[in-house]
FIZAMI-125393 format. One record per atom (N, C-alpha, C, CB): residue number from 1; residue in three letters; atom name; x, y, z. Coordinates in nm, 2 decimals, decimal comma. Glycine has a CB too. Example, Ala and Ser with C-alpha at 12.3 -4.5 7.8 and 13.67 -1.06 7.14 Angstrom:
<drenbas>
(drenba 1 "Ala" "N" (1,32 -0,57 0,78))
(drenba 1 "Ala" "CA" (1,23 -0,45 0,78))
(drenba 1 "Ala" "C" (1,32 -0,33 0,78))
(drenba 1 "Ala" "CB" (1,13 -0,45 0,90))
(drenba 2 "Ser" "N" (1,28 -0,22 0,71))
(drenba 2 "Ser" "CA" (1,37 -0,11 0,71))
(drenba 2 "Ser" "C" (1,29 0,00 0,79))
(drenba 2 "Ser" "CB" (1,41 -0,06 0,57))
</drenbas>
This chain:
<drenbas>
(drenba 1 "Met" "N" (-5,71 8,52 21,56))
(drenba 1 "Met" "CA" (-5,66 8,52 21,70))
(drenba 1 "Met" "C" (-5,60 8,38 21,73))
(drenba 1 "Met" "CB" (-5,78 8,55 21,79))
(drenba 2 "Tyr" "N" (-5,68 8,27 21,73))
(drenba 2 "Tyr" "CA" (-5,63 8,14 21,76))
(drenba 2 "Tyr" "C" (-5,55 8,08 21,64))
(drenba 2 "Tyr" "CB" (-5,74 8,05 21,80))
(drenba 3 "Leu" "N" (-5,58 8,14 21,52))
(drenba 3 "Leu" "CA" (-5,51 8,08 21,40))
(drenba 3 "Leu" "C" (-5,37 8,13 21,39))
(drenba 3 "Leu" "CB" (-5,58 8,13 21,28))
(drenba 4 "Asp" "N" (-5,33 8,23 21,47))
(drenba 4 "Asp" "CA" (-5,19 8,28 21,47))
(drenba 4 "Asp" "C" (-5,10 8,17 21,54))
(drenba 4 "Asp" "CB" (-5,18 8,41 21,55))
(drenba 5 "Phe" "N" (-5,16 8,09 21,62))
(drenba 5 "Phe" "CA" (-5,08 7,98 21,69))
(drenba 5 "Phe" "C" (-5,05 7,87 21,60))
(drenba 5 "Phe" "CB" (-5,16 7,93 21,81))
(drenba 6 "Val" "N" (-5,14 7,85 21,49))
(drenba 6 "Val" "CA" (-5,13 7,74 21,40))
(drenba 6 "Val" "C" (-5,04 7,78 21,29))
(drenba 6 "Val" "CB" (-5,27 7,69 21,35))
(drenba 7 "Asn" "N" (-4,91 7,75 21,30))
(drenba 7 "Asn" "CA" (-4,81 7,78 21,19))
(drenba 7 "Asn" "C" (-4,73 7,65 21,18))
(drenba 7 "Asn" "CB" (-4,73 7,90 21,22))
(drenba 8 "Leu" "N" (-4,63 7,66 21,08))
(drenba 8 "Leu" "CA" (-4,55 7,54 21,05))
(drenba 8 "Leu" "C" (-4,47 7,50 21,17))
(drenba 8 "Leu" "CB" (-4,46 7,57 20,94))
(drenba 9 "Thr" "N" (-4,42 7,59 21,25))
(drenba 9 "Thr" "CA" (-4,33 7,56 21,36))
(drenba 9 "Thr" "C" (-4,41 7,48 21,47))
(drenba 9 "Thr" "CB" (-4,27 7,68 21,42))
(drenba 10 "Thr" "N" (-4,53 7,53 21,51))
(drenba 10 "Thr" "CA" (-4,60 7,47 21,62))
(drenba 10 "Thr" "C" (-4,66 7,34 21,57))
(drenba 10 "Thr" "CB" (-4,72 7,56 21,66))
(drenba 11 "Val" "N" (-4,71 7,32 21,45))
(drenba 11 "Val" "CA" (-4,76 7,20 21,40))
(drenba 11 "Val" "C" (-4,65 7,09 21,40))
(drenba 11 "Val" "CB" (-4,82 7,21 21,26))
(drenba 12 "Ser" "N" (-4,53 7,13 21,35))
(drenba 12 "Ser" "CA" (-4,41 7,04 21,34))
(drenba 12 "Ser" "C" (-4,37 7,00 21,48))
(drenba 12 "Ser" "CB" (-4,30 7,11 21,27))
(drenba 13 "Ala" "N" (-4,37 7,10 21,57))
(drenba 13 "Ala" "CA" (-4,33 7,06 21,71))
(drenba 13 "Ala" "C" (-4,43 6,97 21,77))
(drenba 13 "Ala" "CB" (-4,32 7,19 21,80))
(drenba 14 "Ala" "N" (-4,56 6,99 21,75))
(drenba 14 "Ala" "CA" (-4,66 6,90 21,80))
(drenba 14 "Ala" "C" (-4,64 6,76 21,74))
(drenba 14 "Ala" "CB" (-4,80 6,95 21,77))
(drenba 15 "Leu" "N" (-4,61 6,75 21,61))
(drenba 15 "Leu" "CA" (-4,59 6,62 21,55))
(drenba 15 "Leu" "C" (-4,47 6,55 21,61))
(drenba 15 "Leu" "CB" (-4,57 6,63 21,40))
(drenba 16 "Ala" "N" (-4,36 6,62 21,64))
(drenba 16 "Ala" "CA" (-4,24 6,56 21,70))
(drenba 16 "Ala" "C" (-4,27 6,52 21,84))
(drenba 16 "Ala" "CB" (-4,13 6,67 21,70))
(drenba 17 "Ile" "N" (-4,35 6,59 21,92))
(drenba 17 "Ile" "CA" (-4,38 6,56 22,05))
(drenba 17 "Ile" "C" (-4,47 6,43 22,06))
(drenba 17 "Ile" "CB" (-4,45 6,67 22,13))
(drenba 18 "Ile" "N" (-4,57 6,43 21,97))
(drenba 18 "Ile" "CA" (-4,66 6,31 21,96))
(drenba 18 "Ile" "C" (-4,58 6,19 21,92))
(drenba 18 "Ile" "CB" (-4,77 6,34 21,86))
(drenba 19 "Gly" "N" (-4,49 6,20 21,82))
(drenba 19 "Gly" "CA" (-4,41 6,09 21,78))
(drenba 19 "Gly" "C" (-4,32 6,04 21,89))
(drenba 19 "Gly" "CB" (-4,32 6,13 21,66))
(drenba 20 "Thr" "N" (-4,26 6,13 21,97))
(drenba 20 "Thr" "CA" (-4,17 6,10 22,08))
(drenba 20 "Thr" "C" (-4,25 6,03 22,19))
(drenba 20 "Thr" "CB" (-4,10 6,22 22,14))
(drenba 21 "Ala" "N" (-4,36 6,08 22,22))
(drenba 21 "Ala" "CA" (-4,45 6,01 22,33))
(drenba 21 "Ala" "C" (-4,49 5,88 22,28))
(drenba 21 "Ala" "CB" (-4,57 6,10 22,36))
(drenba 22 "Gly" "N" (-4,52 5,86 22,15))
(drenba 22 "Gly" "CA" (-4,56 5,73 22,10))
(drenba 22 "Gly" "C" (-4,45 5,63 22,10))
(drenba 22 "Gly" "CB" (-4,62 5,75 21,96))
(drenba 23 "Ile" "N" (-4,33 5,67 22,07))
(drenba 23 "Ile" "CA" (-4,22 5,58 22,07))
(drenba 23 "Ile" "C" (-4,19 5,53 22,22))
(drenba 23 "Ile" "CB" (-4,09 5,65 22,02))
(drenba 24 "Ile" "N" (-4,21 5,62 22,31))
(drenba 24 "Ile" "CA" (-4,19 5,58 22,45))
(drenba 24 "Ile" "C" (-4,30 5,50 22,50))
(drenba 24 "Ile" "CB" (-4,17 5,71 22,54))
(drenba 25 "Ala" "N" (-4,42 5,53 22,47))
(drenba 25 "Ala" "CA" (-4,54 5,46 22,53))
(drenba 25 "Ala" "C" (-4,58 5,33 22,47))
(drenba 25 "Ala" "CB" (-4,65 5,56 22,53))
(drenba 26 "Leu" "N" (-4,56 5,32 22,34))
(drenba 26 "Leu" "CA" (-4,62 5,20 22,27))
(drenba 26 "Leu" "C" (-4,52 5,08 22,28))
(drenba 26 "Leu" "CB" (-4,64 5,23 22,12))
(drenba 27 "Pro" "N" (-4,58 4,96 22,31))
(drenba 27 "Pro" "CA" (-4,49 4,85 22,33))
(drenba 27 "Pro" "C" (-4,45 4,77 22,20))
(drenba 27 "Pro" "CB" (-4,55 4,75 22,42))
(drenba 28 "Lys" "N" (-4,53 4,78 22,10))
(drenba 28 "Lys" "CA" (-4,51 4,70 21,98))
(drenba 28 "Lys" "C" (-4,41 4,77 21,89))
(drenba 28 "Lys" "CB" (-4,64 4,67 21,90))
(drenba 29 "Pro" "N" (-4,31 4,69 21,83))
(drenba 29 "Pro" "CA" (-4,21 4,76 21,75))
(drenba 29 "Pro" "C" (-4,26 4,82 21,62))
(drenba 29 "Pro" "CB" (-4,10 4,65 21,71))
(drenba 30 "Leu" "N" (-4,36 4,76 21,56))
(drenba 30 "Leu" "CA" (-4,41 4,83 21,44))
(drenba 30 "Leu" "C" (-4,49 4,96 21,47))
(drenba 30 "Leu" "CB" (-4,51 4,73 21,37))
(drenba 31 "Asp" "N" (-4,55 4,96 21,58))
(drenba 31 "Asp" "CA" (-4,62 5,09 21,62))
(drenba 31 "Asp" "C" (-4,51 5,20 21,65))
(drenba 31 "Asp" "CB" (-4,70 5,07 21,75))
(drenba 32 "Lys" "N" (-4,40 5,15 21,70))
(drenba 32 "Lys" "CA" (-4,29 5,25 21,73))
(drenba 32 "Lys" "C" (-4,23 5,30 21,59))
(drenba 32 "Lys" "CB" (-4,17 5,18 21,80))
(drenba 33 "Val" "N" (-4,23 5,22 21,49))
(drenba 33 "Val" "CA" (-4,18 5,26 21,36))
(drenba 33 "Val" "C" (-4,28 5,37 21,30))
(drenba 33 "Val" "CB" (-4,17 5,15 21,26))
(drenba 34 "Ile" "N" (-4,41 5,35 21,32))
(drenba 34 "Ile" "CA" (-4,50 5,45 21,28))
(drenba 34 "Ile" "C" (-4,48 5,58 21,35))
(drenba 34 "Ile" "CB" (-4,65 5,40 21,29))
(drenba 35 "Met" "N" (-4,46 5,57 21,48))
(drenba 35 "Met" "CA" (-4,44 5,70 21,56))
(drenba 35 "Met" "C" (-4,31 5,76 21,52))
(drenba 35 "Met" "CB" (-4,44 5,66 21,71))
(drenba 36 "Phe" "N" (-4,21 5,68 21,49))
(drenba 36 "Phe" "CA" (-4,08 5,73 21,44))
(drenba 36 "Phe" "C" (-4,10 5,81 21,31))
(drenba 36 "Phe" "CB" (-3,98 5,62 21,42))
(drenba 37 "Ala" "N" (-4,18 5,76 21,22))
(drenba 37 "Ala" "CA" (-4,21 5,84 21,10))
(drenba 37 "Ala" "C" (-4,28 5,97 21,13))
(drenba 37 "Ala" "CB" (-4,30 5,75 21,01))
(drenba 38 "Leu" "N" (-4,37 5,97 21,23))
(drenba 38 "Leu" "CA" (-4,43 6,10 21,27))
(drenba 38 "Leu" "C" (-4,33 6,19 21,33))
(drenba 38 "Leu" "CB" (-4,54 6,07 21,38))
(drenba 39 "Leu" "N" (-4,24 6,14 21,41))
(drenba 39 "Leu" "CA" (-4,13 6,22 21,47))
(drenba 39 "Leu" "C" (-4,04 6,28 21,36))
(drenba 39 "Leu" "CB" (-4,04 6,14 21,56))
(drenba 40 "Gln" "N" (-4,01 6,20 21,26))
(drenba 40 "Gln" "CA" (-3,93 6,25 21,15))
(drenba 40 "Gln" "C" (-4,00 6,36 21,07))
(drenba 40 "Gln" "CB" (-3,89 6,14 21,05))
(drenba 41 "Gly" "N" (-4,13 6,34 21,05))
(drenba 41 "Gly" "CA" (-4,21 6,44 20,98))
(drenba 41 "Gly" "C" (-4,21 6,58 21,05))
(drenba 41 "Gly" "CB" (-4,35 6,40 20,96))
(drenba 42 "Gly" "N" (-4,22 6,57 21,18))
(drenba 42 "Gly" "CA" (-4,21 6,69 21,26))
(drenba 42 "Gly" "C" (-4,08 6,76 21,26))
(drenba 42 "Gly" "CB" (-4,25 6,67 21,41))
(drenba 43 "Phe" "N" (-3,97 6,67 21,26))
(drenba 43 "Phe" "CA" (-3,84 6,72 21,26))
(drenba 43 "Phe" "C" (-3,81 6,79 21,13))
(drenba 43 "Phe" "CB" (-3,74 6,60 21,28))
(drenba 44 "Ile" "N" (-3,85 6,73 21,02))
(drenba 44 "Ile" "CA" (-3,83 6,80 20,89))
(drenba 44 "Ile" "C" (-3,91 6,93 20,88))
(drenba 44 "Ile" "CB" (-3,87 6,70 20,77))
(drenba 45 "Gly" "N" (-4,03 6,93 20,93))
(drenba 45 "Gly" "CA" (-4,11 7,05 20,93))
(drenba 45 "Gly" "C" (-4,04 7,16 21,01))
(drenba 45 "Gly" "CB" (-4,24 7,03 20,99))
(drenba 46 "Met" "N" (-3,98 7,13 21,13))
(drenba 46 "Met" "CA" (-3,91 7,23 21,20))
(drenba 46 "Met" "C" (-3,78 7,28 21,13))
(drenba 46 "Met" "CB" (-3,87 7,17 21,34))
(drenba 47 "Ile" "N" (-3,71 7,19 21,06))
(drenba 47 "Ile" "CA" (-3,60 7,23 20,98))
(drenba 47 "Ile" "C" (-3,64 7,33 20,87))
(drenba 47 "Ile" "CB" (-3,52 7,11 20,92))
(drenba 48 "Val" "N" (-3,75 7,30 20,80))
(drenba 48 "Val" "CA" (-3,80 7,39 20,70))
(drenba 48 "Val" "C" (-3,85 7,52 20,76))
(drenba 48 "Val" "CB" (-3,92 7,32 20,62))
(drenba 49 "Ala" "N" (-3,91 7,52 20,87))
(drenba 49 "Ala" "CA" (-3,95 7,64 20,94))
(drenba 49 "Ala" "C" (-3,83 7,73 20,97))
(drenba 49 "Ala" "CB" (-4,04 7,61 21,06))
(drenba 50 "Ala" "N" (-3,72 7,67 21,00))
(drenba 50 "Ala" "CA" (-3,60 7,75 21,03))
(drenba 50 "Ala" "C" (-3,53 7,79 20,90))
(drenba 50 "Ala" "CB" (-3,51 7,67 21,12))
(drenba 51 "Lys" "N" (-3,58 7,75 20,79))
(drenba 51 "Lys" "CA" (-3,53 7,79 20,65))
(drenba 51 "Lys" "C" (-3,39 7,73 20,62))
(drenba 51 "Lys" "CB" (-3,52 7,94 20,64))
(drenba 52 "Tyr" "N" (-3,37 7,61 20,67))
(drenba 52 "Tyr" "CA" (-3,25 7,53 20,64))
(drenba 52 "Tyr" "C" (-3,29 7,42 20,53))
(drenba 52 "Tyr" "CB" (-3,18 7,46 20,76))
(drenba 53 "Leu" "N" (-3,33 7,47 20,41))
(drenba 53 "Leu" "CA" (-3,39 7,38 20,31))
(drenba 53 "Leu" "C" (-3,29 7,28 20,26))
(drenba 53 "Leu" "CB" (-3,44 7,46 20,20))
(drenba 54 "Asp" "N" (-3,16 7,30 20,26))
(drenba 54 "Asp" "CA" (-3,07 7,20 20,21))
(drenba 54 "Asp" "C" (-3,06 7,09 20,32))
(drenba 54 "Asp" "CB" (-2,93 7,27 20,19))
(drenba 55 "Val" "N" (-3,06 7,12 20,44))
(drenba 55 "Val" "CA" (-3,06 7,02 20,55))
(drenba 55 "Val" "C" (-3,19 6,94 20,55))
(drenba 55 "Val" "CB" (-3,03 7,08 20,69))
(drenba 56 "Ala" "N" (-3,30 7,01 20,52))
(drenba 56 "Ala" "CA" (-3,43 6,94 20,52))
(drenba 56 "Ala" "C" (-3,43 6,85 20,40))
(drenba 56 "Ala" "CB" (-3,54 7,05 20,50))
(drenba 57 "Met" "N" (-3,37 6,89 20,29))
(drenba 57 "Met" "CA" (-3,37 6,80 20,17))
(drenba 57 "Met" "C" (-3,29 6,67 20,20))
(drenba 57 "Met" "CB" (-3,31 6,87 20,05))
(drenba 58 "Ala" "N" (-3,17 6,69 20,26))
(drenba 58 "Ala" "CA" (-3,09 6,57 20,30))
(drenba 58 "Ala" "C" (-3,17 6,48 20,40))
(drenba 58 "Ala" "CB" (-2,96 6,62 20,36))
(drenba 59 "Ala" "N" (-3,23 6,54 20,50))
(drenba 59 "Ala" "CA" (-3,31 6,47 20,60))
(drenba 59 "Ala" "C" (-3,42 6,39 20,53))
(drenba 59 "Ala" "CB" (-3,36 6,56 20,71))
(drenba 60 "Ala" "N" (-3,49 6,46 20,43))
(drenba 60 "Ala" "CA" (-3,60 6,39 20,36))
(drenba 60 "Ala" "C" (-3,55 6,27 20,28))
(drenba 60 "Ala" "CB" (-3,67 6,49 20,27))
(drenba 61 "Ile" "N" (-3,43 6,28 20,23))
(drenba 61 "Ile" "CA" (-3,37 6,17 20,16))
(drenba 61 "Ile" "C" (-3,33 6,05 20,25))
(drenba 61 "Ile" "CB" (-3,25 6,21 20,07))
(drenba 62 "Phe" "N" (-3,27 6,09 20,36))
(drenba 62 "Phe" "CA" (-3,22 5,98 20,45))
(drenba 62 "Phe" "C" (-3,32 5,92 20,55))
(drenba 62 "Phe" "CB" (-3,10 6,04 20,53))
(drenba 63 "Asp" "N" (-3,43 5,99 20,57))
(drenba 63 "Asp" "CA" (-3,53 5,94 20,67))
(drenba 63 "Asp" "C" (-3,59 5,81 20,62))
(drenba 63 "Asp" "CB" (-3,63 6,04 20,69))
(drenba 64 "Pro" "N" (-3,64 5,80 20,50))
(drenba 64 "Pro" "CA" (-3,70 5,67 20,46))
(drenba 64 "Pro" "C" (-3,59 5,56 20,46))
(drenba 64 "Pro" "CB" (-3,75 5,68 20,31))
(drenba 65 "Ile" "N" (-3,47 5,59 20,43))
(drenba 65 "Ile" "CA" (-3,37 5,48 20,44))
(drenba 65 "Ile" "C" (-3,35 5,44 20,58))
(drenba 65 "Ile" "CB" (-3,23 5,54 20,38))
(drenba 66 "Ser" "N" (-3,35 5,53 20,68))
(drenba 66 "Ser" "CA" (-3,34 5,49 20,82))
(drenba 66 "Ser" "C" (-3,46 5,40 20,86))
(drenba 66 "Ser" "CB" (-3,32 5,61 20,91))
(drenba 67 "Ile" "N" (-3,58 5,43 20,81))
(drenba 67 "Ile" "CA" (-3,70 5,35 20,85))
(drenba 67 "Ile" "C" (-3,68 5,21 20,79))
(drenba 67 "Ile" "CB" (-3,83 5,42 20,80))
(drenba 68 "Ile" "N" (-3,63 5,20 20,67))
(drenba 68 "Ile" "CA" (-3,61 5,07 20,61))
(drenba 68 "Ile" "C" (-3,51 4,99 20,69))
(drenba 68 "Ile" "CB" (-3,57 5,08 20,46))
(drenba 69 "Ile" "N" (-3,40 5,05 20,73))
(drenba 69 "Ile" "CA" (-3,30 4,98 20,81))
(drenba 69 "Ile" "C" (-3,36 4,94 20,94))
(drenba 69 "Ile" "CB" (-3,18 5,07 20,83))
(drenba 70 "Leu" "N" (-3,44 5,02 21,01))
(drenba 70 "Leu" "CA" (-3,51 4,99 21,13))
(drenba 70 "Leu" "C" (-3,61 4,87 21,11))
(drenba 70 "Leu" "CB" (-3,59 5,11 21,18))
(drenba 71 "Leu" "N" (-3,68 4,87 21,00))
(drenba 71 "Leu" "CA" (-3,77 4,76 20,98))
(drenba 71 "Leu" "C" (-3,70 4,63 20,96))
(drenba 71 "Leu" "CB" (-3,86 4,79 20,86))
(drenba 72 "Val" "N" (-3,58 4,63 20,89))
(drenba 72 "Val" "CA" (-3,50 4,51 20,87))
(drenba 72 "Val" "C" (-3,45 4,46 21,00))
(drenba 72 "Val" "CB" (-3,39 4,54 20,77))
(drenba 73 "Gly" "N" (-3,41 4,55 21,09))
(drenba 73 "Gly" "CA" (-3,36 4,51 21,22))
(drenba 73 "Gly" "C" (-3,47 4,45 21,30))
(drenba 73 "Gly" "CB" (-3,31 4,64 21,29))
(drenba 74 "Ile" "N" (-3,59 4,51 21,30))
(drenba 74 "Ile" "CA" (-3,71 4,45 21,37))
(drenba 74 "Ile" "C" (-3,74 4,31 21,32))
(drenba 74 "Ile" "CB" (-3,83 4,54 21,36))
(drenba 75 "Ile" "N" (-3,74 4,29 21,19))
(drenba 75 "Ile" "CA" (-3,76 4,16 21,13))
(drenba 75 "Ile" "C" (-3,66 4,06 21,18))
(drenba 75 "Ile" "CB" (-3,77 4,16 20,98))
(drenba 76 "Lys" "N" (-3,53 4,10 21,18))
(drenba 76 "Lys" "CA" (-3,43 4,01 21,22))
(drenba 76 "Lys" "C" (-3,44 3,97 21,37))
(drenba 76 "Lys" "CB" (-3,29 4,07 21,20))
(drenba 77 "Ile" "N" (-3,47 4,07 21,45))
(drenba 77 "Ile" "CA" (-3,49 4,04 21,60))
(drenba 77 "Ile" "C" (-3,60 3,95 21,62))
(drenba 77 "Ile" "CB" (-3,51 4,17 21,67))
(drenba 78 "Asn" "N" (-3,72 3,96 21,55))
(drenba 78 "Asn" "CA" (-3,83 3,87 21,56))
(drenba 78 "Asn" "C" (-3,79 3,73 21,52))
(drenba 78 "Asn" "CB" (-3,95 3,92 21,48))
(drenba 79 "Glu" "N" (-3,71 3,72 21,41))
(drenba 79 "Glu" "CA" (-3,67 3,58 21,37))
(drenba 79 "Glu" "C" (-3,58 3,52 21,48))
(drenba 79 "Glu" "CB" (-3,59 3,60 21,24))
(drenba 80 "Val" "N" (-3,49 3,59 21,54))
(drenba 80 "Val" "CA" (-3,41 3,54 21,64))
(drenba 80 "Val" "C" (-3,49 3,50 21,76))
(drenba 80 "Val" "CB" (-3,30 3,64 21,68))
(drenba 81 "Arg" "N" (-3,59 3,58 21,80))
(drenba 81 "Arg" "CA" (-3,67 3,55 21,91))
(drenba 81 "Arg" "C" (-3,75 3,42 21,89))
(drenba 81 "Arg" "CB" (-3,77 3,66 21,94))
(drenba 82 "Lys" "N" (-3,81 3,40 21,77))
(drenba 82 "Lys" "CA" (-3,88 3,28 21,73))
(drenba 82 "Lys" "C" (-3,79 3,16 21,73))
(drenba 82 "Lys" "CB" (-3,95 3,30 21,59))
(drenba 83 "Lys" "N" (-3,67 3,17 21,68))
(drenba 83 "Lys" "CA" (-3,58 3,06 21,68))
(drenba 83 "Lys" "C" (-3,54 3,02 21,82))
(drenba 83 "Lys" "CB" (-3,45 3,10 21,60))
(drenba 84 "Lys" "N" (-3,52 3,11 21,91))
(drenba 84 "Lys" "CA" (-3,49 3,08 22,05))
(drenba 84 "Lys" "C" (-3,61 3,02 22,12))
(drenba 84 "Lys" "CB" (-3,44 3,20 22,13))
(drenba 85 "Glu" "N" (-3,72 3,06 22,09))
(drenba 85 "Glu" "CA" (-3,85 3,01 22,15))
(drenba 85 "Glu" "C" (-3,87 2,86 22,10))
(drenba 85 "Glu" "CB" (-3,97 3,10 22,11))
(drenba 86 "Glu" "N" (-3,84 2,84 21,98))
(drenba 86 "Glu" "CA" (-3,86 2,70 21,92))
(drenba 86 "Glu" "C" (-3,75 2,61 21,99))
(drenba 86 "Glu" "CB" (-3,84 2,70 21,77))
(drenba 87 "Glu" "N" (-3,63 2,66 22,00))
(drenba 87 "Glu" "CA" (-3,53 2,58 22,07))
(drenba 87 "Glu" "C" (-3,56 2,54 22,21))
(drenba 87 "Glu" "CB" (-3,39 2,65 22,06))
(drenba 88 "Ser" "N" (-3,61 2,64 22,28))
(drenba 88 "Ser" "CA" (-3,65 2,62 22,42))
(drenba 88 "Ser" "C" (-3,77 2,52 22,43))
(drenba 88 "Ser" "CB" (-3,68 2,75 22,49))
(drenba 89 "Gln" "N" (-3,86 2,52 22,34))
(drenba 89 "Gln" "CA" (-3,97 2,43 22,34))
(drenba 89 "Gln" "C" (-3,92 2,28 22,31))
(drenba 89 "Gln" "CB" (-4,08 2,47 22,24))
(drenba 90 "Glu" "N" (-3,82 2,27 22,22))
(drenba 90 "Glu" "CA" (-3,77 2,14 22,18))
(drenba 90 "Glu" "C" (-3,69 2,08 22,30))
(drenba 90 "Glu" "CB" (-3,67 2,15 22,06))
(drenba 91 "Glu" "N" (-3,62 2,17 22,38))
(drenba 91 "Glu" "CA" (-3,55 2,12 22,50))
(drenba 91 "Glu" "C" (-3,65 2,08 22,60))
(drenba 91 "Glu" "CB" (-3,46 2,23 22,55))
(drenba 92 "Gly" "N" (-3,76 2,15 22,61))
(drenba 92 "Gly" "CA" (-3,86 2,11 22,71))
(drenba 92 "Gly" "C" (-3,93 1,98 22,67))
(drenba 92 "Gly" "CB" (-3,97 2,21 22,72))
(drenba 93 "Asn" "N" (-3,94 1,95 22,55))
(drenba 93 "Asn" "CA" (-4,00 1,82 22,50))
(drenba 93 "Asn" "C" (-3,91 1,70 22,52))
(drenba 93 "Asn" "CB" (-4,05 1,83 22,35))
(drenba 94 "Leu" "N" (-3,78 1,73 22,51))
(drenba 94 "Leu" "CA" (-3,68 1,62 22,53))
(drenba 94 "Leu" "C" (-3,67 1,58 22,68))
(drenba 94 "Leu" "CB" (-3,55 1,67 22,48))
(drenba 95 "Ala" "N" (-3,69 1,67 22,77))
(drenba 95 "Ala" "CA" (-3,67 1,64 22,91))
(drenba 95 "Ala" "C" (-3,79 1,56 22,97))
(drenba 95 "Ala" "CB" (-3,65 1,76 22,99))
</drenbas>
């Protein structure tokens, strides 16, 4: 009875909703990356449930690449923020 509700589509949709809510709610960038991976897992599951296996295969190949690009971007942003913070502290010491 209740097990009829638990299928690939509903589990994938739940993962996608949890991932989306986590991306919106969590403040730390690395936590957002983890939630983004959850969102992608749900997205691929919904594609598979719709029987678009070729699209799911392409998404499964490109999703890890997008996460790596996102992580590189986060690292670069953190480096720029630290550099600006150090520059502002040096200007404060000079004055």
